[in-house]
All heavy atoms as an XYZ file, in Angstrom:
809
protein
N      63.924     53.500    -72.706
C      64.691     54.471    -73.459
C      65.098     53.811    -74.787
O      65.645     52.730    -74.792
C      65.937     54.887    -72.679
C      66.763     55.892    -73.447
S      68.304     56.437    -72.684
C      67.944     56.609    -70.999
N      64.813     54.483    -75.882
C      65.179     54.000    -77.200
C      66.443     54.729    -77.670
O      66.634     55.894    -77.364
C      64.027     54.229    -78.178
N      67.242     54.007    -78.421
C      68.427     54.639    -79.028
C      68.240     54.642    -80.528
O      67.919     53.604    -81.135
C      69.724     53.824    -78.658
C      70.916     54.414    -79.381
C      69.936     53.824    -77.169
N      68.391     55.811    -81.111
C      68.222     56.000    -82.561
C      69.595     56.355    -83.154
O      70.256     57.302    -82.706
C      67.212     57.104    -82.862
C      67.079     57.324    -84.351
C      65.878     56.756    -82.252
N      70.023     55.567    -84.165
C      71.292     55.849    -84.876
C      70.942     56.472    -86.225
O      70.180     55.889    -86.997
C      72.107     54.616    -85.065
C      72.617     54.045    -83.775
O      72.820     54.753    -82.817
N      72.847     52.756    -83.711
N      71.515     57.678    -86.493
C      71.279     58.335    -87.771
C      72.636     58.707    -88.403
O      73.460     59.364    -87.735
C      70.478     59.629    -87.606
C      69.103     59.417    -87.019
C      68.414     60.745    -86.729
O      69.012     61.658    -86.216
N      67.165     60.822    -87.091
N      72.859     58.256    -89.650
C      74.071     58.653    -90.364
C      73.752     59.958    -91.021
O      72.769     60.119    -91.728
C      74.431     57.572    -91.368
C      74.872     56.271    -90.675
C      73.957     55.273    -90.483
C      76.135     56.114    -90.231
C      74.301     54.104    -89.832
C      76.558     54.936    -89.585
C      75.619     53.936    -89.385
O      75.973     52.781    -88.724
N      74.660     60.938    -90.884
C      74.407     62.275    -91.368
C      75.632     62.844    -92.079
O      76.750     62.399    -91.905
C      74.017     63.214    -90.257
C      72.696     62.841    -89.589
C      72.240     63.934    -88.682
C      70.803     63.627    -88.234
N      70.204     64.801    -87.621
N      75.385     63.869    -92.911
C      76.398     64.576    -93.635
C      76.087     66.075    -93.532
O      74.949     66.510    -93.644
C      76.443     64.160    -95.095
C      77.332     65.008    -95.947
C      78.682     64.736    -96.015
C      76.806     66.116    -96.636
C      79.505     65.562    -96.808
C      77.626     66.914    -97.415
C      78.989     66.606    -97.499
N      77.118     66.886    -93.299
C      76.974     68.315    -93.301
C      78.098     68.910    -94.106
O      79.235     68.440    -94.030
C      76.993     68.927    -91.855
C      76.665     70.407    -91.847
C      78.260     68.654    -91.118
C      75.260     70.740    -92.057
N      77.791     69.891    -94.946
C      78.783     70.545    -95.744
C      78.678     72.050    -95.555
O      77.587     72.590    -95.478
N      79.829     72.742    -95.507
C      79.833     74.203    -95.371
C      80.773     74.777    -96.426
O      81.916     74.357    -96.524
C      80.297     74.601    -93.962
C      79.328     74.155    -92.895
C      80.502     76.127    -93.894
C      79.751     74.496    -91.489
N      80.258     75.742    -97.136
C      81.071     76.532    -98.083
C      81.449     77.770    -97.327
O      80.664     78.693    -97.127
C      80.220     76.864    -99.308
C      80.980     77.690   -100.320
O      82.208     77.933   -100.099
O      80.408     78.125   -101.326
N      82.688     77.840    -96.835
C      83.150     78.903    -95.975
C      84.005     79.936    -96.712
O      84.932     79.585    -97.384
C      83.966     78.346    -94.804
C      84.520     79.426    -93.915
O      83.750     80.266    -93.478
N      85.798     79.398    -93.688
N      83.653     81.181    -96.590
C      84.487     82.249    -97.172
C      84.804     83.300    -96.112
O      85.219     84.398    -96.454
C      83.743     82.874    -98.359
O      82.531     83.409    -97.941
N      84.650     82.957    -94.852
C      84.895     83.907    -93.758
C      86.340     83.762    -93.303
O      86.829     82.654    -93.035
C      83.961     83.634    -92.566
O      82.622     83.619    -93.073
C      84.115     84.680    -91.529
N      87.067     84.847    -93.107
C      88.447     84.761    -92.735
C      88.629     84.460    -91.246
O      88.153     85.226    -90.409
C      89.163     86.064    -93.053
O      88.914     87.028    -92.129
N      89.256     83.387    -90.934
C      89.696     83.087    -89.615
C      88.644     82.876    -88.542
O      88.984     82.641    -87.381
N      87.357     82.976    -88.867
C      86.359     82.810    -87.806
C      86.095     81.343    -87.503
O      86.257     80.501    -88.368
C      85.063     83.505    -88.174
O      84.499     82.907    -89.315
N      85.738     81.053    -86.281
C      85.464     79.684    -85.892
C      84.072     79.293    -86.387
O      83.073     79.999    -86.135
C      85.538     79.544    -84.369
N      84.002     78.158    -87.066
C      82.712     77.618    -87.535
C      82.240     76.519    -86.631
O      83.034     75.769    -86.072
C      82.901     77.000    -88.937
C      83.421     77.905    -90.042
C      83.700     77.084    -91.310
C      82.383     78.984    -90.363
N      80.954     76.431    -86.412
C      80.364     75.318    -85.679
C      79.504     74.535    -86.678
O      78.289     74.726    -86.765
C      79.524     75.816    -84.480
O      78.560     76.785    -84.952
C      80.378     76.433    -83.416
N      80.121     73.648    -87.460
C      79.446     72.967    -88.560
C      78.285     72.068    -88.081
O      77.346     71.805    -88.821
C      80.529     72.150    -89.253
C      81.605     72.071    -88.294
C      81.525     73.241    -87.370
N      78.367     71.592    -86.858
C      77.302     70.721    -86.343
C      76.148     71.524    -85.693
O      75.194     70.967    -85.225
C      77.855     69.698    -85.344
C      78.998     68.856    -85.880
C      79.572     67.987    -84.790
C      78.542     67.986    -87.049
N      76.318     72.845    -85.680
C      75.288     73.710    -85.120
C      75.669     74.122    -83.725
O      76.377     73.436    -82.978
N      75.243     75.303    -83.335
C      75.488     75.814    -81.989
C      74.715     74.972    -80.981
O      73.547     74.716    -81.127
C      75.061     77.262    -81.896
O      75.315     77.751    -80.619
N      75.382     74.520    -79.940
C      74.791     73.697    -78.933
C      74.594     72.241    -79.322
O      73.871     71.522    -78.636
N      75.238     71.811    -80.401
C      75.103     70.420    -80.808
C      76.410     69.707    -80.639
O      77.460     70.305    -80.855
C      74.684     70.314    -82.305
C      73.185     70.483    -82.444
O      72.456     69.954    -81.670
N      72.791     71.229    -83.457
N      76.441     68.480    -80.268
C      75.242     67.651    -80.041
C      74.511     68.013    -78.739
O      75.112     68.560    -77.852
C      75.811     66.230    -79.974
C      77.217     66.402    -79.539
C      77.679     67.724    -80.089
N      73.227     67.703    -78.715
C      72.448     67.920    -77.496
C      72.925     66.949    -76.405
O      73.684     66.034    -76.660
C      70.954     67.696    -77.810
N      72.489     67.232    -75.222
C      72.918     66.403    -74.077
C      72.640     64.916    -74.241
O      73.405     64.077    -73.818
C      72.318     66.954    -72.741
C      72.654     66.044    -71.599
C      72.797     68.360    -72.512
N      71.517     64.603    -74.927
C      71.133     63.198    -75.088
C      71.721     62.605    -76.375
O      71.286     61.526    -76.792
C      69.649     63.053    -75.098
C      68.973     63.735    -76.312
O      69.514     64.751    -76.809
N      67.872     63.219    -76.745
N      72.709     63.245    -76.992
C      73.298     62.744    -78.231
C      74.802     62.577    -78.113
O      75.450     63.274    -77.329
C      73.025     63.718    -79.404
C      71.592     63.927    -79.734
C      71.399     64.990    -80.798
O      71.935     66.082    -80.643
O      70.732     64.678    -81.785
N      75.353     61.725    -78.929
C      76.788     61.563    -79.105
C      77.024     61.496    -80.614
O      76.344     60.748    -81.264
C      77.345     60.315    -78.447
O      77.076     60.392    -77.025
C      78.826     60.154    -78.665
N      77.977     62.287    -81.112
C      78.359     62.235    -82.529
C      79.653     61.475    -82.696
O      80.596     61.772    -81.938
C      78.519     63.625    -83.119
C      77.252     64.422    -83.234
C      77.327     65.770    -83.626
C      76.005     63.906    -82.968
C      76.180     66.538    -83.734
C      74.866     64.661    -83.084
C      74.943     65.986    -83.479
N      79.712     60.540    -83.605
C      80.945     59.835    -83.991
C      81.274     60.308    -85.384
O      80.661     59.955    -86.353
C      80.750     58.302    -83.962
C      82.037     57.617    -84.348
C      80.242     57.827    -82.614
N      82.252     61.186    -85.439
C      82.677     61.783    -86.747
C      83.650     60.823    -87.421
O      84.681     60.454    -86.903
C      83.322     63.152    -86.554
C      82.329     64.127    -85.884
C      83.785     63.688    -87.929
C      82.888     65.463    -85.589
N      83.232     60.364    -88.610
C      84.012     59.400    -89.401
C      84.959     60.095    -90.337
O      86.050     59.582    -90.627
C      83.049     58.468    -90.149
C      83.684     57.494    -91.048
C      84.480     56.480    -90.282
C      85.054     55.449    -91.268
N      86.319     54.915    -90.845
N      84.545     61.218    -90.916
C      85.335     61.881    -91.930
C      85.200     63.381    -91.892
O      84.097     63.908    -91.705
C      84.884     61.354    -93.327
O      85.554     62.029    -94.369
N      86.332     64.089    -92.044
C      86.336     65.538    -92.187
C      87.178     65.809    -93.435
O      88.387     65.712    -93.409
C      86.919     66.295    -90.994
C      86.174     65.974    -89.694
C      86.929     67.806    -91.233
C      86.773     66.572    -88.423
N      86.488     66.148    -94.538
C      87.157     66.506    -95.769
C      87.177     67.999    -95.930
O      86.176     68.676    -95.702
C      86.403     65.894    -96.988
C      86.405     64.367    -97.099
C      85.431     63.924    -98.188
C      87.803     63.871    -97.393
N      88.343     68.535    -96.316
C      88.489     69.970    -96.481
C      89.127     70.217    -97.868
O      90.074     69.614    -98.217
C      89.365     70.588    -95.369
C      89.509     72.097    -95.526
C      88.838     70.232    -94.004
N      88.518     71.190    -98.587
C      89.026     71.624    -99.870
C      89.201     73.147    -99.814
O      88.321     73.830    -99.329
C      88.069     71.278   -100.999
O      87.802     69.851   -100.990
C      88.623     71.638   -102.379
N      90.330     73.613   -100.307
C      90.592     75.035   -100.201
C      91.016     75.620   -101.551
O      91.678     74.979   -102.367
C      91.726     75.322    -99.206
O      92.023     76.659    -99.133
N      90.643     76.908   -101.754
C      91.085     77.634   -102.928
C      92.513     78.159   -102.713
O      93.177     78.448   -103.678
C      90.136     78.797   -103.208
N      92.945     78.279   -101.498
C      94.260     78.804   -101.162
C      95.031     77.833   -100.319
O      94.884     76.609   -100.453
N      95.899     78.330    -99.429
C      96.748     77.481    -98.615
C      96.666     77.801    -97.132
O      97.670     78.019    -96.473
C      98.215     77.553    -99.076
O      98.617     78.958    -98.985
C      98.411     77.017   -100.488
N      95.464     77.841    -96.552
C      95.365     78.128    -95.094
C      95.724     76.841    -94.310
O      95.907     75.784    -94.861
C      93.903     78.453    -94.927
C      93.209     77.611    -95.927
C      94.136     77.592    -97.122
N      95.829     77.052    -93.009
C      95.877     75.887    -92.111
C      94.538     75.821    -91.357
O      93.921     76.836    -91.146
C      97.043     76.001    -91.061
O      96.858     77.192    -90.332
C      98.374     75.992    -91.781
N      94.095     74.618    -91.057
C      92.805     74.410    -90.424
C      93.046     73.746    -89.055
O      93.859     72.859    -88.923
C      91.903     73.533    -91.268
C      90.626     73.187    -90.557
C      91.600     74.218    -92.596
N      92.336     74.233    -88.053
C      92.416     73.700    -86.706
C      91.033     73.206    -86.302
O      90.038     73.891    -86.510
C      92.898     74.768    -85.714
O      94.216     75.206    -86.124
C      92.969     74.236    -84.286
N      90.981     71.974    -85.735
C      89.718     71.391    -85.243
C      89.768     71.381    -83.707
O      90.726     70.878    -83.131
C      89.580     69.953    -85.772
C      89.679     69.866    -87.280
C      88.307     69.281    -85.237
C      88.574     70.465    -88.040
N      88.739     71.928    -83.104
C      88.652     71.962    -81.619
C      87.407     71.231    -81.175
O      86.313     71.500    -81.637
C      88.650     73.433    -81.111
C      89.935     74.127    -81.579
C      88.488     73.479    -79.608
C      89.950     75.630    -81.320
N      87.610     70.265    -80.220
C      86.539     69.451    -79.679
C      86.481     69.692    -78.167
O      87.455     69.331    -77.465
C      86.790     67.979    -79.999
C      85.690     67.069    -79.547
O      84.682     67.508    -78.993
N      85.883     65.794    -79.709
N      85.439     70.334    -77.685
C      85.263     70.579    -76.240
C      86.453     71.365    -75.678
O      87.080     70.956    -74.686
C      85.083     69.269    -75.493
C      84.641     69.499    -74.051
O      84.041     70.520    -73.734
N      84.982     68.574    -73.190
N      86.861     72.428    -76.323
C      87.974     73.308    -75.913
C      89.317     72.642    -75.982
O      90.304     73.203    -75.516
C      87.727     73.859    -74.482
O      86.510     74.571    -74.452
N      89.404     71.477    -76.559
C      90.706     70.784    -76.725
C      91.016     70.749    -78.228
O      90.185     70.365    -79.051
C      90.637     69.325    -76.192
C      90.263     69.294    -74.722
C      91.933     68.585    -76.446
C      91.261     69.992    -73.811
N      92.245     71.161    -78.590
C      92.627     71.133    -79.987
C      92.881     69.687    -80.406
O      93.829     69.037    -79.935
C      93.906     71.966    -80.210
O      93.632     73.321    -79.745
C      94.316     71.995    -81.662
N      92.019     69.173    -81.264
C      92.111     67.791    -81.732
C      93.052     67.675    -82.939
O      93.792     66.720    -83.076
C      90.743     67.209    -82.090
N      93.005     68.671    -83.836
C      93.882     68.751    -84.987
C      94.422     70.151    -85.030
O      93.677     71.129    -85.154
C      93.153     68.425    -86.287
C      92.587     66.998    -86.221
C      94.048     68.586    -87.490
C      91.661     66.635    -87.387
N      95.740     70.330    -84.949
C      96.375     71.625    -84.911
C      97.030     71.968    -86.237
O      97.905     71.247    -86.694
C      97.416     71.652    -83.776
C      98.246     72.921    -83.695
C      97.399     74.013    -83.072
C      98.304     75.209    -82.780
N      97.534     76.342    -82.439
N      96.571     72.996    -86.818
C      97.221     73.594    -88.003
C      97.502     72.590    -89.142
O      98.619     72.449    -89.606
C      98.521     74.259    -87.596
O      98.277     75.259    -86.633
N      96.435     71.912    -89.592
C      96.579     71.012    -90.725
C      96.694     71.877    -91.992
O      95.837     72.634    -92.327
C      95.355     70.121    -90.864
N      97.859     71.787    -92.668
C      98.168     72.629    -93.811
C      97.432     72.096    -95.040
O      97.416     70.903    -95.300
C      99.648     72.651    -94.074
N      96.800     73.012    -95.761
C      96.083     72.641    -96.964
C      96.857     73.078    -98.207
O      97.552     74.075    -98.178
C      94.685     73.273    -96.959
C      93.768     72.956    -95.820
C      92.448     73.694    -95.983
C      93.548     71.456    -95.705
N      96.658     72.336    -99.261
C      97.230     72.705   -100.586
C      96.087     73.226   -101.454
O      95.005     72.631   -101.425
C      97.858     71.456   -101.239
O      98.826     70.911   -100.341
C      98.512     71.810   -102.569
N      96.340     74.267   -102.198
C      95.303     74.873   -103.016
C      94.695     73.856   -104.004
O      95.429     73.058   -104.594
C      95.852     76.055   -103.785
N      93.375     73.908   -104.121
C      92.585     73.100   -105.077
C      92.797     71.612   -104.882
O      92.806     70.822   -105.837
C      92.957     73.487   -106.518
C      92.665     74.943   -106.766
O      91.620     75.445   -106.286
O      93.450     75.606   -107.459
N      92.998     71.177   -103.625
C      93.130     69.749   -103.303
C      92.272     69.439   -102.102
O      92.145     70.247   -101.187
C      94.641     69.446   -102.933
O      95.464     69.821   -104.034
C      94.845     67.962   -102.650
N      91.692     68.262   -102.095
C      90.878     67.817   -100.979
C      91.743     66.981   -100.042
O      92.473     66.108   -100.472
C      89.651     66.992   -101.472
O      88.874     67.812   -102.333
C      88.808     66.547   -100.284
N      91.589     67.247    -98.739
C      92.389     66.532    -97.738
C      91.497     65.954    -96.673
O      90.590     66.635    -96.178
C      93.415     67.481    -97.100
C      94.328     66.850    -96.069
C      95.373     67.806    -95.598
C      96.349     67.099    -94.673
N      97.447     67.985    -94.250
N      91.695     64.692    -96.318
C      90.997     64.046    -95.197
C      91.793     64.355    -93.933
O      93.006     64.070    -93.855
C      90.949     62.535    -95.397
C      90.439     61.756    -94.207
C      88.998     62.119    -93.805
O      88.093     61.894    -94.612
O      88.817     62.642    -92.663
N      91.127     64.969    -92.915
C      91.833     65.370    -91.737
C      91.875     64.282    -90.656
O      92.712     64.335    -89.769
C      91.181     66.631    -91.143
C      91.225     67.881    -92.028
C      90.626     69.068    -91.262
C      92.647     68.191    -92.455
N      90.968     63.309    -90.728
C      90.920     62.264    -89.691
C      91.610     61.002    -90.130
O      91.489     60.601    -91.312
C      89.499     61.932    -89.327
C      88.670     63.021    -88.580
C      87.292     62.482    -88.272
C      89.375     63.412    -87.317
N      92.284     60.324    -89.208
C      92.800     58.997    -89.459
C      92.024     57.952    -88.607
O      92.063     56.771    -88.882
C      94.294     58.875    -89.125
O      94.494     59.274    -87.751
C      95.131     59.754    -90.049
N      91.335     58.442    -87.608
C      90.488     57.637    -86.732
C      89.218     58.422    -86.455
O      89.220     59.655    -86.513
C      91.202     57.311    -85.397
C      92.454     56.499    -85.505
C      92.149     55.057    -85.939
O      91.176     54.464    -85.476
N      92.942     54.501    -86.820
N      88.126     57.749    -86.070
C      86.875     58.477    -85.739
C      87.110     59.425    -84.552
O      87.938     59.172    -83.683
C      85.909     57.374    -85.382
C      86.427     56.169    -86.071
C      87.937     56.293    -86.056
N      86.342     60.510    -84.528
C      86.446     61.503    -83.445
C      85.074     61.563    -82.746
O      84.046     61.720    -83.413
C      86.787     62.874    -84.052
C      86.889     64.051    -83.093
C      88.079     63.848    -82.131
C      87.118     65.329    -83.900
N      85.043     61.444    -81.447
C      83.839     61.431    -80.657
C      83.531     62.852    -80.134
O      84.419     63.524    -79.594
C      83.941     60.480    -79.432
C      84.390     59.081    -79.844
C      82.627     60.448    -78.637
C      83.461     58.399    -80.811
N      82.305     63.350    -80.367
C      81.876     64.628    -79.770
C      80.707     64.303    -78.836
O      79.665     63.851    -79.267
C      81.419     65.597    -80.885
C      81.019     66.941    -80.251
C      82.537     65.795    -81.913
N      80.932     64.480    -77.549
C      79.947     64.149    -76.556
C      78.871     65.194    -76.454
O      79.075     66.357    -76.825
C      80.619     63.989    -75.200
C      81.614     62.838    -75.142
C      82.303     62.773    -73.801
O      82.401     63.788    -73.078
O      82.799     61.684    -73.468
N      77.718     64.795    -75.965
C      76.588     65.670    -75.800
C      76.887     66.903    -74.961
O      77.595     66.829    -73.966
N      76.411     68.062    -75.417
C      76.598     69.276    -74.706
C      77.947     69.931    -74.866
O      78.251     70.948    -74.250
N      78.797     69.383    -75.760
C      80.134     69.938    -76.023
C      80.123     70.717    -77.312
O      79.225     70.604    -78.153
C      81.182     68.804    -76.090
C      81.135     67.856    -74.905
C      81.413     68.557    -73.596
C      81.409     67.565    -72.435
N      81.361     68.156    -71.172
N      81.206     71.489    -77.539
C      81.287     72.323    -78.724
C      82.338     71.783    -79.665
O      83.418     71.406    -79.235
C      81.622     73.790    -78.349
O      80.676     74.235    -77.432
C      81.671     74.669    -79.530
N      82.055     71.771    -80.957
C      82.964     71.307    -81.995
C      83.122     72.449    -83.002
O      82.145     72.978    -83.559
C      82.385     70.085    -82.694
C      83.189     69.584    -83.854
C      84.273     68.772    -83.651
C      82.867     69.946    -85.170
C      85.048     68.280    -84.725
C      83.627     69.492    -86.259
C      84.696     68.664    -86.014
N      84.364     72.912    -83.224
C      84.617     74.024    -84.157
C      85.704     73.712    -85.181
O      86.600     72.903    -84.907
C      85.010     75.327    -83.397
O      86.174     75.086    -82.637
C      83.923     75.795    -82.484
N      85.609     74.376    -86.302
C      86.599     74.315    -87.374
C      87.022     75.760    -87.630
O      86.183     76.620    -87.794
C      85.998     73.725    -88.664
C      87.008     73.725    -89.776
C      85.471     72.317    -88.407
N      88.354     75.992    -87.672
C      88.843     77.344    -87.855
C      89.990     77.391    -88.857
O      90.862     76.542    -88.844
C      89.286     77.966    -86.526
C      89.669     79.413    -86.633
C      89.746     80.091    -85.293
O      89.573     79.446    -84.241
N      89.913     81.389    -85.299
N      89.936     78.396    -89.740
C      90.974     78.636    -90.729
C      91.924     79.708    -90.283
O      91.511     80.619    -89.547
C      90.315     79.033    -92.045
O      91.297     79.452    -92.973
N      93.187     79.625    -90.736
C      94.181     80.597    -90.299
C      94.202     81.859    -91.155
O      94.835     82.853    -90.788
C      95.570     79.959    -90.391
O      95.866     79.655    -91.743
N      93.496     81.831    -92.290
C      93.589     82.949    -93.195
C      92.276     83.207    -93.891
O      91.302     82.489    -93.687
C      94.706     82.748    -94.223
O      94.352     81.699    -95.125
N      92.254     84.192    -94.794
C      91.034     84.522    -95.489
C      90.767     83.656    -96.726
O      89.803     83.884    -97.422
C      91.059     86.002    -95.893
O      92.152     86.201    -96.770
N      91.627     82.679    -96.968
C      91.363     81.743    -98.091
C      90.086     81.025    -97.836
O      89.844     80.465    -96.778
C      92.492     80.742    -98.238
C      93.798     81.378    -98.659
O      93.746     82.317    -99.487
O      94.851     80.988    -98.174
N      89.198     80.973    -98.823
C      87.936     80.225    -98.644
C      88.212     78.708    -98.699
O      89.115     78.261    -99.377
C      86.919     80.618    -99.746
O      87.354     80.196   -100.993
N      87.412     77.991    -97.949
C      87.543     76.523    -97.954
C      86.157     75.914    -97.705
O      85.307     76.531    -97.104
C      88.563     76.034    -96.966
C      88.222     76.232    -95.503
C      87.657     75.232    -94.759
C      88.410     77.474    -94.884
C      87.317     75.431    -93.418
C      88.087     77.706    -93.572
C      87.514     76.661    -92.831
N      86.030     74.668    -98.176
C      84.776     73.891    -97.927
C      85.104     72.777    -96.943
O      86.188     72.188    -97.010
C      84.294     73.250    -99.244
C      83.885     74.296   -100.256
O      83.610     75.446    -99.898
O      83.834     73.967   -101.461
N      84.158     72.525    -96.077
C      84.283     71.444    -95.088
C      83.130     70.490    -95.289
O      81.968     70.904    -95.370
C      84.244     71.973    -93.654
C      84.328     70.865    -92.615
C      85.298     73.032    -93.397
N      83.440     69.185    -95.356
C      82.409     68.149    -95.494
C      82.621     67.133    -94.374
O      83.692     66.570    -94.223
C      82.544     67.449    -96.860
N      81.583     66.941    -93.540
C      81.687     66.050    -92.371
C      80.652     64.950    -92.430
O      79.458     65.219    -92.594
C      81.514     66.874    -91.057
C      82.588     67.948    -90.975
C      81.543     65.971    -89.853
C      82.417     68.922    -89.817
N      81.131     63.717    -92.327
C      80.218     62.561    -92.264
C      80.267     62.008    -90.822
O      81.352     61.808    -90.286
C      80.680     61.432    -93.216
O      80.608     61.931    -94.531
N      79.086     61.808    -90.245
C      79.077     61.369    -88.852
C      77.845     60.515    -88.513
O      76.876     60.490    -89.265
C      79.130     62.572    -87.916
C      77.955     63.522    -87.969
C      76.966     63.443    -86.998
C      77.862     64.485    -88.946
C      75.893     64.346    -87.032
C      76.769     65.366    -88.989
C      75.792     65.280    -88.020
O      74.737     66.148    -88.060
N      77.962     59.821    -87.405
C      76.872     59.016    -86.864
C      76.331     59.739    -85.656
O      77.094     60.094    -84.732
C      77.375     57.633    -86.456
C      76.417     56.750    -85.629
C      75.158     56.396    -86.435
C      77.152     55.478    -85.177
N      75.032     59.991    -85.631
C      74.389     60.634    -84.504
C      73.702     59.542    -83.719
O      72.773     58.882    -84.173
C      73.337     61.664    -84.980
C      72.611     62.349    -83.860
O      72.855     62.061    -82.676
N      71.704     63.255    -84.190
N      74.179     59.332    -82.478
C      73.573     58.366    -81.565
C      72.703     59.152    -80.596
O      73.215     59.892    -79.756
C      74.632     57.572    -80.841
C      75.567     56.849    -81.816
C      74.000     56.537    -79.891
C      76.803     56.242    -81.192
N      71.408     59.015    -80.735
C      70.473     59.794    -79.932
C      69.671     58.881    -79.017
O      69.103     57.895    -79.439
C      69.497     60.515    -80.886
C      68.518     61.446    -80.196
C      67.544     62.023    -81.188
C      67.855     63.438    -81.428
N      66.892     64.085    -82.339
N      69.698     59.244    -77.740
C      68.920     58.513    -76.724
C      67.594     59.224    -76.571
O      67.539     60.381    -76.133
C      69.672     58.466    -75.406
C      70.964     57.687    -75.481
C      71.749     57.849    -74.216
C      73.119     58.314    -74.492
N      73.641     59.538    -74.593
N      66.517     58.527    -76.901
C      65.186     59.115    -76.780
C      64.451     58.500    -75.580
O      64.450     57.277    -75.434
C      64.378     58.894    -78.055
C      64.913     59.593    -79.247
C      64.053     59.399    -80.480
O      63.292     58.431    -80.529
O      64.181     60.239    -81.385
N      63.860     59.331    -74.780
C      63.085     58.858    -73.634
C      61.686     58.557    -74.139
O      61.002     59.414    -74.692
C      63.061     59.905    -72.493
C      62.197     59.409    -71.377
C      64.469     60.206    -72.041
N      61.279     57.323    -73.930
C      59.921     56.862    -74.323
C      59.103     56.725    -73.060
O      59.484     56.021    -72.125
C      59.980     55.562    -75.114
C      58.592     55.118    -75.490
C      60.881     55.712    -76.330
N      57.964     57.383    -73.007
C      57.142     57.293    -71.811
C      55.858     56.532    -72.075
O      55.428     56.388    -73.189
C      56.774     58.677    -71.252
O      56.132     59.436    -72.264
C      57.992     59.368    -70.763
């Protein structure tokens, strides 16, 4: 079994009011992957609060944003295990951008 480490970045320009976003994709990480999220940067045009949910557990509750300012939401890396769901949700219709830097640790089966 080989292990492949990939450093990745995903950015989302969100203008949807209050809906839960899955920035890493639906069903990601896959069962054979683990994501180590190093940074979650959020910039907003308004003043919503943002909630981060990892595997049905609220990891960051109601982080208040200031208009036209970028805020780092993490102080320590956040682990997202394979087969779990990671979501970002805004409290209001204010548009905001989310930028996530992470390490994808993928276990590949070599036959």
